[in-house]
C-alpha positions as CSV (number, residue, x, y, z in Angstrom):
1,X,-5.2,1.3,22.9
2,X,-6.4,-2.4,21.8
3,X,-5.8,-2.7,18.3
4,X,-8.7,-2.9,15.9
5,X,-9.8,-6.5,14.6
6,X,-9.3,-6.0,10.9
7,X,-10.7,-7.8,7.9
8,X,-7.5,-8.5,6.2
9,X,-4.0,-9.5,7.1
10,X,-2.0,-7.1,5.4
11,X,1.3,-8.6,5.9
12,X,0.1,-12.0,4.1
13,X,-1.8,-10.3,1.7
14,X,-0.7,-8.7,-1.7
15,X,-2.1,-5.4,-1.7
16,X,-1.3,-2.4,-4.1
17,X,-2.7,0.9,-5.8
18,X,-3.5,1.0,-9.9
19,X,-3.0,4.4,-11.3
20,X,-5.9,5.1,-13.7
21,X,-5.9,8.7,-14.7
22,X,-4.9,12.4,-13.8
23,X,-6.6,15.1,-14.3
24,X,-5.9,18.1,-17.6
25,X,-8.1,20.5,-16.4
26,X,-6.8,23.2,-19.1
27,X,-8.3,21.0,-21.5
28,X,-11.5,20.1,-19.3
29,X,-10.5,16.2,-19.5
30,X,-8.8,12.9,-18.0
31,X,-5.9,11.7,-18.6
32,X,-6.5,8.0,-19.0
33,X,-3.8,5.6,-18.1
34,X,-5.8,2.7,-17.5
35,X,-9.8,2.0,-18.1
36,X,-11.8,0.0,-15.8
37,X,-12.0,-2.5,-18.6
38,X,-8.3,-2.6,-18.9
39,X,-7.8,-2.9,-15.1
40,X,-9.5,-6.0,-15.2
41,X,-7.6,-7.7,-17.6
42,X,-4.6,-6.4,-15.7
43,X,-5.8,-8.2,-12.6
44,X,-6.5,-11.5,-14.5
45,X,-3.0,-11.5,-15.5
46,X,-1.7,-10.7,-12.1
47,X,-3.8,-13.4,-10.6
48,X,-1.9,-16.2,-13.0
49,X,1.4,-15.2,-11.7
50,X,0.6,-15.0,-8.4
51,X,-0.9,-18.4,-8.1
52,X,-4.0,-17.2,-7.1
53,X,-3.1,-16.0,-3.4
54,X,-5.7,-13.2,-1.9
55,X,-5.4,-9.7,-3.3
56,X,-6.7,-6.3,-3.0
57,X,-6.1,-3.3,-5.3
58,X,-7.1,0.3,-4.8
59,X,-8.0,2.5,-8.1
60,X,-6.5,5.8,-8.0
61,X,-8.0,8.5,-10.2
62,X,-11.3,6.5,-10.1
63,X,-13.1,10.1,-9.2
64,X,-13.8,13.2,-11.1
65,X,-11.3,13.7,-13.8
66,X,-8.8,11.7,-12.0
67,X,-6.1,11.7,-9.2
68,X,-6.5,14.9,-7.0
69,X,-9.8,15.8,-7.7
70,X,-12.7,16.2,-6.0
71,X,-11.3,15.8,-2.4
72,X,-12.5,15.5,0.6
73,X,-15.7,14.6,-1.5
74,X,-16.0,11.0,-2.9
75,X,-19.0,10.1,-5.3
76,X,-18.2,11.4,-8.8
77,X,-17.3,8.4,-11.1
78,X,-14.7,9.4,-13.7
79,X,-16.3,9.0,-16.8
80,X,-13.2,8.6,-19.3
81,X,-13.0,5.1,-17.5
82,X,-16.5,3.7,-18.9
83,X,-17.0,0.5,-20.4
84,X,-18.8,1.6,-23.9
85,X,-21.5,-1.2,-23.0
86,X,-22.4,0.3,-19.9
87,X,-25.0,3.1,-18.9
88,X,-22.4,5.0,-16.5
89,X,-19.1,4.8,-15.6
90,X,-20.2,3.9,-11.9
91,X,-22.1,0.3,-13.6
92,X,-18.7,-0.2,-14.8
93,X,-16.7,0.8,-11.5
94,X,-19.3,-2.0,-10.2
95,X,-19.0,-4.3,-13.0
96,X,-15.2,-4.3,-12.3
97,X,-15.4,-5.0,-8.4
98,X,-18.1,-8.0,-8.9
99,X,-15.3,-9.7,-12.0
100,X,-12.1,-9.2,-9.7
101,X,-13.5,-11.4,-7.1
102,X,-13.3,-14.1,-9.6
103,X,-9.2,-13.5,-9.6
104,X,-9.2,-13.8,-5.7
105,X,-9.1,-9.6,-6.1
106,X,-11.1,-7.4,-3.9
107,X,-11.0,-3.5,-5.7
108,X,-11.6,-0.8,-3.2
109,X,-10.6,3.1,-3.7
110,X,-7.7,5.6,-2.9
111,X,-9.3,8.5,-1.3
112,X,-7.7,11.8,0.2
113,X,-9.8,13.4,3.7
114,X,-6.5,15.8,3.7
115,X,-7.1,17.9,1.0
116,X,-9.8,20.3,-0.7
117,X,-10.5,22.0,-3.6
118,X,-12.9,25.3,-3.8
119,X,-14.3,23.8,-7.1
120,X,-15.6,20.9,-4.9
121,X,-19.5,21.3,-4.0
122,X,-18.7,21.3,0.0
123,X,-16.3,23.5,0.0
124,X,-18.2,26.4,1.2
125,X,-19.5,24.0,4.4
126,X,-15.9,23.4,5.4
127,X,-15.1,27.1,5.3
128,X,-18.1,27.7,7.6
129,X,-17.2,24.9,9.8
130,X,-14.0,25.9,10.5
131,X,-13.3,22.4,8.4
132,X,-10.2,24.0,6.5
133,X,-7.1,25.1,7.9
134,X,-7.0,29.4,8.1
135,X,-4.8,31.5,9.0
136,X,-4.5,34.0,11.5
137,X,-7.3,36.2,10.4
138,X,-9.6,33.5,9.8
139,X,-9.1,33.0,6.1
140,X,-8.9,29.5,4.5
141,X,-5.2,29.3,3.1
142,X,-3.9,27.3,0.5
143,X,-0.9,25.2,1.5
144,X,0.0,23.2,-1.8
145,X,-0.5,23.1,-5.4
146,X,-1.9,20.0,-7.2
147,X,-2.4,19.6,-10.9
148,X,-2.3,23.4,-11.1
149,X,-4.8,23.9,-8.7
150,X,-4.4,25.6,-4.7
151,X,-5.2,22.7,-2.4
152,X,-6.4,23.7,1.0
153,X,-5.5,21.6,4.1
154,X,-8.4,20.1,5.7
155,X,-8.8,20.9,10.1
156,X,-10.3,17.3,10.8
157,X,-11.0,18.8,14.2
158,X,-13.9,20.8,12.6
159,X,-14.3,18.3,9.9
160,X,-15.4,15.5,12.4
161,X,-17.1,17.9,15.4
162,X,-19.2,19.7,12.3
163,X,-20.7,16.0,11.0
164,X,-19.7,16.8,7.7
165,X,-16.8,13.7,7.7
166,X,-19.9,11.4,8.7
167,X,-22.2,12.9,5.8
168,X,-19.3,12.5,3.3
169,X,-18.4,8.8,4.2
170,X,-22.1,7.9,4.9
171,X,-22.6,8.9,1.0
172,X,-19.5,7.2,-0.1
173,X,-20.4,4.1,1.6
174,X,-24.2,4.5,0.0
175,X,-22.8,5.1,-3.8
176,X,-19.7,2.7,-3.7
177,X,-18.6,-1.3,-2.7
178,X,-16.6,0.2,0.1
179,X,-18.4,-1.9,2.9
180,X,-18.1,-4.5,0.7
181,X,-14.7,-4.8,0.1
182,X,-13.8,-4.0,3.8
183,X,-10.9,-1.9,3.6
184,X,-10.0,2.0,1.7
185,X,-6.7,3.9,1.3
186,X,-6.8,7.1,2.7
187,X,-3.8,8.9,1.1
188,X,-2.0,11.2,2.5
189,X,-3.5,11.6,5.8
190,X,-1.1,14.0,7.9
191,X,-2.2,16.6,10.2
192,X,-2.4,20.3,9.5
193,X,-3.2,23.0,12.3
194,X,-5.7,25.5,11.7
195,X,-4.5,29.1,13.2
196,X,-7.6,30.9,13.8
197,X,-9.1,29.1,15.4
198,X,-6.0,27.7,16.3
199,X,-5.9,24.1,16.6
200,X,-3.4,21.6,18.4
201,X,-1.3,18.5,17.0
202,X,-3.4,16.6,19.4
203,X,-6.6,18.2,18.3
204,X,-6.1,17.2,14.9
205,X,-5.1,13.5,16.0
206,X,-7.7,12.7,18.3
207,X,-10.5,14.0,15.5
208,X,-8.5,11.8,12.9
209,X,-8.6,9.1,15.6
210,X,-12.4,9.6,15.9
211,X,-12.7,9.9,11.9
212,X,-11.1,6.1,11.9
213,X,-13.4,4.9,14.7
214,X,-16.1,5.9,12.5
215,X,-15.0,4.1,9.8
216,X,-14.2,1.4,11.7
217,X,-17.4,1.5,13.1
218,X,-18.9,0.7,9.4
219,X,-16.8,-2.3,8.9
220,X,-14.0,-1.1,6.8
221,X,-10.2,-1.3,7.1
222,X,-8.2,1.8,6.5
223,X,-4.5,1.8,5.1
224,X,-2.6,4.6,4.4
225,X,0.2,6.7,2.8
226,X,2.6,7.0,5.6
227,X,4.1,6.7,8.7
228,X,2.3,9.5,11.2
229,X,4.8,10.7,13.7
230,X,3.9,14.2,14.1
231,X,5.4,16.7,16.7
232,X,3.5,20.6,16.8
233,X,3.8,23.0,13.8
234,X,5.3,19.9,12.1
235,X,8.7,20.1,14.0
236,X,9.3,16.6,12.9
237,X,9.7,17.9,9.3
238,X,11.2,21.0,8.4
239,X,10.6,20.6,4.8
240,X,6.8,20.1,4.6
241,X,5.3,23.0,3.0
242,X,3.1,23.7,5.7
243,X,6.0,25.0,7.3
244,X,5.9,28.0,5.2
245,X,2.2,28.9,6.4
246,X,3.2,28.0,10.1
247,X,6.1,30.7,9.9
248,X,3.9,33.4,9.3
249,X,2.3,33.7,12.9
250,X,6.0,32.8,14.5
251,X,9.6,34.2,13.6
252,X,11.2,30.7,15.3
253,X,9.5,27.6,14.5
254,X,9.9,24.4,16.8
255,X,12.2,22.1,15.1
256,X,12.3,18.3,16.2
257,X,13.1,14.8,15.8
258,X,10.1,12.5,14.2
259,X,12.0,9.5,16.7
260,X,10.6,11.5,19.8
261,X,6.9,11.2,18.4
262,X,4.9,8.1,18.8
263,X,3.8,6.1,16.1
264,X,0.0,8.1,16.1
265,X,-2.0,5.5,14.3
266,X,-0.6,2.2,15.2
267,X,-3.9,0.0,16.1
268,X,-5.6,1.5,13.9
269,X,-4.0,1.4,10.8
270,X,-2.5,-2.1,9.8
271,X,-0.2,-1.0,6.7
272,X,1.0,2.2,5.2
273,X,2.2,2.3,1.4
274,X,5.5,3.9,2.4
275,X,6.3,2.8,6.1
276,X,8.4,5.9,6.7
277,X,9.8,7.1,10.2
278,X,10.7,3.4,11.4
279,X,13.7,2.8,13.6
280,X,15.1,-0.7,13.7
281,X,14.3,-0.5,17.1
282,X,10.7,-0.2,15.5
283,X,10.6,-3.2,13.3
284,X,12.3,-6.2,15.9
285,X,9.0,-4.7,18.2
286,X,6.2,-4.0,16.2
287,X,5.1,-7.4,14.8
288,X,4.1,-7.2,10.7
289,X,0.5,-8.4,11.5
290,X,0.3,-5.3,13.5
291,X,1.5,-3.3,11.1
292,X,3.4,-3.7,7.7
293,X,4.4,-2.1,4.2
294,X,7.3,-0.6,2.4
295,X,10.1,-0.1,4.5
296,X,11.5,3.8,3.0
297,X,14.6,2.8,5.0
298,X,16.6,1.1,1.9
299,X,18.9,-1.0,5.0
300,X,15.7,-2.1,7.1
301,X,14.0,-2.8,3.6
302,X,17.2,-4.8,2.5
303,X,16.7,-7.5,5.8
304,X,13.0,-7.4,6.4
305,X,11.7,-7.0,2.6
306,X,8.5,-5.3,1.9
307,X,5.1,-5.1,0.4
308,X,6.0,-4.8,-3.4
309,X,3.8,-1.6,-4.9
310,X,2.8,-2.6,-8.8
311,X,1.8,0.7,-9.8
312,X,4.2,2.1,-11.2
313,X,5.0,-0.9,-13.2
314,X,1.7,-0.6,-14.3
315,X,1.6,3.1,-15.1
316,X,4.5,2.8,-17.7
317,X,4.0,-0.5,-19.2
318,X,0.2,-1.3,-19.8
319,X,-1.6,-2.1,-21.7
320,X,0.6,-4.9,-23.4
321,X,1.1,-7.9,-20.6
322,X,4.6,-8.6,-22.2
323,X,5.8,-5.2,-21.5
324,X,5.5,-5.1,-17.6
325,X,5.1,-8.9,-16.5
326,X,8.3,-9.8,-16.0
327,X,9.3,-6.5,-13.9
328,X,6.3,-7.5,-11.7
329,X,7.0,-11.1,-11.5
330,X,11.2,-10.1,-10.6
331,X,9.6,-7.8,-7.7
332,X,6.9,-10.3,-6.7
333,X,9.6,-13.3,-6.3
334,X,12.4,-11.5,-5.1
335,X,10.7,-8.8,-2.3
336,X,6.9,-9.5,-1.8
337,X,7.5,-13.4,-1.5
338,X,10.6,-13.0,1.0
339,X,8.5,-10.6,3.1
340,X,5.3,-13.4,3.3
341,X,7.6,-15.9,4.3
342,X,9.6,-13.8,6.9
343,X,6.4,-12.2,8.3
344,X,5.3,-15.9,9.5
345,X,8.7,-16.3,11.5
346,X,9.5,-14.1,14.8
347,X,12.1,-11.3,14.8
348,X,14.3,-12.6,17.7
349,X,16.8,-10.0,17.4
350,X,19.3,-7.9,15.2
351,X,22.6,-6.7,14.8
352,X,24.7,-4.2,12.3
353,X,27.0,-5.6,9.4
354,X,28.6,-2.7,8.1
355,X,26.4,-0.5,6.4
356,X,23.0,-2.7,6.7
357,X,21.8,-5.4,9.4
358,X,21.3,-9.3,9.9
359,X,17.8,-10.2,11.6
360,X,17.6,-13.4,13.4
361,X,14.2,-15.1,12.9
362,X,13.0,-18.1,14.4
363,X,12.8,-21.4,13.2
364,X,16.6,-20.7,12.3
365,X,16.1,-18.5,10.1
366,X,18.5,-15.3,8.9
367,X,18.1,-12.4,6.8
368,X,21.6,-11.1,5.5
369,X,20.4,-7.4,4.2
370,X,23.8,-6.4,2.4
371,X,24.4,-9.6,0.6
372,X,20.2,-10.3,0.1
373,X,20.7,-13.5,1.2
374,X,18.2,-15.5,3.5
375,X,19.0,-18.9,5.0
376,X,17.4,-21.6,7.9
377,X,19.8,-23.2,9.6
378,X,22.8,-22.3,7.7
379,X,21.4,-23.4,4.3
380,X,20.8,-20.7,1.7
381,X,17.1,-20.3,0.5
382,X,17.2,-17.0,-1.4
383,X,20.8,-15.7,-2.6
384,X,20.5,-12.2,-4.4
385,X,18.2,-12.9,-7.1
386,X,17.8,-16.4,-7.1
387,X,15.1,-17.7,-4.8
388,X,13.2,-20.8,-4.0
389,X,10.9,-19.9,-1.0
390,X,7.0,-21.5,0.0
391,X,4.4,-19.5,-1.0
392,X,1.5,-20.9,1.4
393,X,2.1,-21.4,5.3
394,X,1.5,-25.2,4.9
395,X,4.6,-25.5,2.4
396,X,2.8,-27.3,0.0
397,X,3.1,-24.5,-2.9
398,X,6.9,-23.1,-3.6
399,X,8.5,-20.8,-6.2
400,X,12.1,-20.8,-7.4
401,X,12.8,-17.4,-9.5
402,X,16.1,-16.3,-10.9
403,X,17.0,-13.4,-12.3
404,X,20.2,-14.4,-14.4
405,X,19.3,-18.5,-14.4
406,X,20.5,-21.0,-12.2
407,X,20.6,-25.1,-12.8
408,X,21.6,-27.5,-9.8
409,X,20.6,-28.4,-6.4
410,X,18.0,-26.1,-4.5
411,X,17.5,-25.7,-0.9
412,X,13.7,-26.0,0.1
413,X,14.4,-27.5,3.6
414,X,10.5,-27.0,4.5
415,X,8.7,-29.0,1.9
416,X,5.6,-30.9,2.9
417,X,6.4,-33.7,1.0
418,X,9.2,-36.0,-1.3
419,X,7.9,-35.5,-5.1
420,X,6.5,-32.2,-6.6
421,X,4.7,-31.1,-10.3
422,X,6.8,-28.1,-11.5
423,X,4.5,-25.6,-13.5
424,X,6.0,-22.3,-15.4
425,X,4.2,-19.3,-14.4
426,X,3.5,-17.2,-17.2
427,X,0.9,-14.1,-17.7
428,X,-1.6,-17.1,-19.1
429,X,-1.2,-19.1,-16.2
430,X,0.5,-22.3,-14.8
431,X,2.2,-24.7,-17.9
432,X,3.3,-28.2,-16.5
433,X,6.6,-29.2,-16.5
434,X,7.1,-32.6,-15.1
435,X,7.7,-33.5,-11.4
436,X,10.8,-33.4,-9.4
437,X,12.3,-35.4,-6.2
438,X,12.9,-34.0,-3.2
439,X,15.6,-35.6,-0.9
440,X,17.4,-33.9,2.2
441,X,15.8,-30.8,1.9
442,X,17.4,-30.5,-1.9
443,X,15.6,-30.4,-5.4
444,X,17.4,-30.1,-8.7
445,X,16.3,-27.1,-10.9
446,X,16.7,-25.7,-13.9
447,X,15.5,-22.2,-14.1
448,X,15.7,-20.1,-17.0
449,X,16.6,-16.4,-16.8
450,X,13.8,-14.5,-15.5
451,X,11.4,-17.7,-15.2
452,X,9.6,-18.5,-12.4
453,X,8.7,-22.1,-11.4
454,X,5.8,-23.7,-9.1
455,X,6.3,-26.6,-7.6
456,X,3.1,-27.8,-5.9
457,X,3.6,-30.9,-3.4
C-alpha cells in the first residue's frame, strides 16, 4: 500500500506518554499520579529542557477512574484530575490542550480498542454484534485480567462491520480535541481471533486496517504500542495469554517465528512505543520517516538509538521538577538527541561487531553500538555519555552534555558558523554563559557533571 501522509514526522518529533492515573476499584476512586494542572507544569519544564522543539504528549488514564478503565469507549473524563476552578474535568482537559500549545506541545490521548469490560455501557452491543471474542460455544470469554477485572478482547471484524467502532470513534472526536491534535495513541492494538463465529488472523487484520483507514479519513494519525507481526492462532508469541484460550479447541497449536510474518501496519502507523520484532535488516530497509520508535532489541537500540519515553521518569518523580529533570535531560541528550541526528541520514550498511553492530550512515557518520560512540569522518561526536550534536537540521543549535563532566576540545564539524552564544539548559529556561569561537570544527567547552549547554550560532 502507499503510506499515509501523516500530520507529523515522528522521527523528528519528541512524542511521549504521561501516566496520570489508575483505578482503585475496591475503593471506587482514582489513584492520581499527575493532575491536569500538574501536567502543564511538567510540559512547561520539558519545553525549557528541550529548547522548544515540537512535542506530542499522550495522556494515559485521562478517562473513567484511570488507565485500563472504560475501554473501548472513550468519553468519560477522569474527574479526579480536574482543576478546582473548572466546572468539569472536561473543561480542565480542554484547558490543558489549549495551554500546552504555548509550549510547543500537542496534547492527545492514549486509548485502547482491543480490550472491553462488562461494566462498559456498550458491552451488550459488542456481544450482540459479535464484536467480542467468543469461545467455541459462542460465549464471550475473558482473556486477561486488568486492575482485578476480567478483560475481554474485541473482535475487530464484528466491531467495524457492525458500525459500533465508527459510532464510538465519532463520539470520541466530538467530545475530545483529537481532531485538533491530529494524532492519537492506540495501545495494545494486537489481533484476537474469535472461535464462534470464527475469525482468521487475516479477517481481523483486514478489519483493523479498515479502522485505521477510517481514523485517517478523520485527519488523525495513529501511533501504537508494538510492532505487530501476528500469525494465525498467535503462533508468533507462544507466551501470549490468548494462546490458552485458543488451546481450548486444539490439542496442538501451531508455533512460528515472528520474522515470518509481515509488519502488518507498516505505512498505516508511523511509530510505536516499543518498536519490537525488528531485525537488523528491517532497520536498514525501513526509513525512520516511515516507521520509528524505541527499539526493544538492546543491540539495535545501541546502534540506531530511539525515541525516549519520559513516562517512567514522571511517574516516579513528580511533582517536584528537581527530582526528575536530571534523569530526563540525560535521556534526552544521550538517546533522543542522537536519534534525531541519525534519523537525518541515510542508513547505508551495517556490520556485526561482537555482540553488537557498527552502522554506517551517509555523510561519513558511523555509529559504534558497543562503544556508544558516533563519529563523522573519523571525528568523535558522541563518546558514551559525552555528547555534542546539532538539534536542528540547519546546524544552528547544538547541545553539549556530559554525565561526568568534560573540559577541553569538543568536535563540532557541522557548525553553521564560527562563533556561538552559550547557554546552560535549566528547568527554568536558558541561562547565558558567554560566547565561544569555533575553529576547524572544534570548540573549547567546560561542561560540568550532568550539565547540558546550548550553543546557538
